[in-house]
N, C-alpha and C positions, 0 to 999 in steps of 0.2 A: 504494500500500500504506500509506503514512503517513497519508493522509487517512482511510482506512477504520479505521485504528488509533486516531487521535487526534480525528477528527471536527471538531467546531466549535472545538476548542481550538488548532488549527493554522492559521496563515496563512503564506504564502510570498511574499516580495517578491523581484523580480529586475529586471534591466535588459534591455530589449529594443531591438535595433537594427533599423531598417527603412530602406529606400531609397525615397525619393519623388522622382521626376523627377531622378534622378541625384545627389540630395543625401541624405547619411546623417542620420537623425533618431533620437534616443534617447528612450526612454520608461521610466519607473519603473512597474512593474506589480505588482499584488497578486492572488493567487489563494487560494481556500480551498475547503473541501469542497462548498460550494453552487454553485460555478462550473460552467457547462455543459461537458460533455465533448465534445470534437471528435475524430472518428477521424482517424488519420494515414494517408494513402494509402500503400499498399504494405506496411503492417504489420497483421497480424491481432491484435485485442484490445489495441492500443496506442492510448492517447488522450492528447491535449493538453487543457488547460483554457483556456477563454476568460477573459481577465482581468476581474476584478470592478471594479477601478479601474485607470486608465491615465493617467498624468500625463506630459506632454511635458517633457523636460528642456531647458535652454537651450543645451546643447552637449555635448561629450564628457564623460561623467561621471567618468572615472577621471583625477584630477589628480595624485594622489600614490600612496600605498600603497593597493592595491585593497581591503583589508579595511575600513578606515574609510570610504572613499568608498561602498562598497556599503551599509554600515550607514546612512550619511547619506541615501541614496536610499530606504531603507525607513522612515526616521523620519517621512516625510510622511504615512504611513498610520496613525500611532499616536495614541493619546489617553490621558489619565490622567497621573498623577504619576510612576509608576515604569515603567521600560522595561528589559527584559532581552533581549539579543540573544545568540544562541548560533551560532557558526560550525559548519558541517557537518564541518569537519576539525579541530576542536580537541579531539577525544577526550573530549567531555563525556558524562557519565553522567546518567541521570534524576535521581539523588540530587543532583547538582551544580546542577540547575535549581531545586531546592527551597531551596537555601542563601540566595539573595538575599532572597526575600520573608521568610523566617524571620529573617534578620539585621536587616532593616529594621523588623520588629516590635519590636525592642529599643528603638527610638527613639520609638515611639508613646506618647503620653500616655494614661493610663487614661481610659476613657469614663465 
């Protein structure tokens, strides 16, 4: 539902755990609205998305507090000078996401 509402403006990064030959391996994955939808067996009209980018991590990714470690795993997919990360459980409103870019404009030099 979120991809249909926000389209190309939304990307989701997550950590995936897989077992290969009895050994756990961790991957940082990124999905967006262009990713292929894969049906989930046993569920009607429920789909997963195939990751657009998948980077293997060197070990268990959660070393301290989960929130900052999750954000660090998402940072490898970013580009540019400004990065805004919003947690799903921080009670953010759409208006709050507009605050940072507008605040940073105050520091830009006139063109």
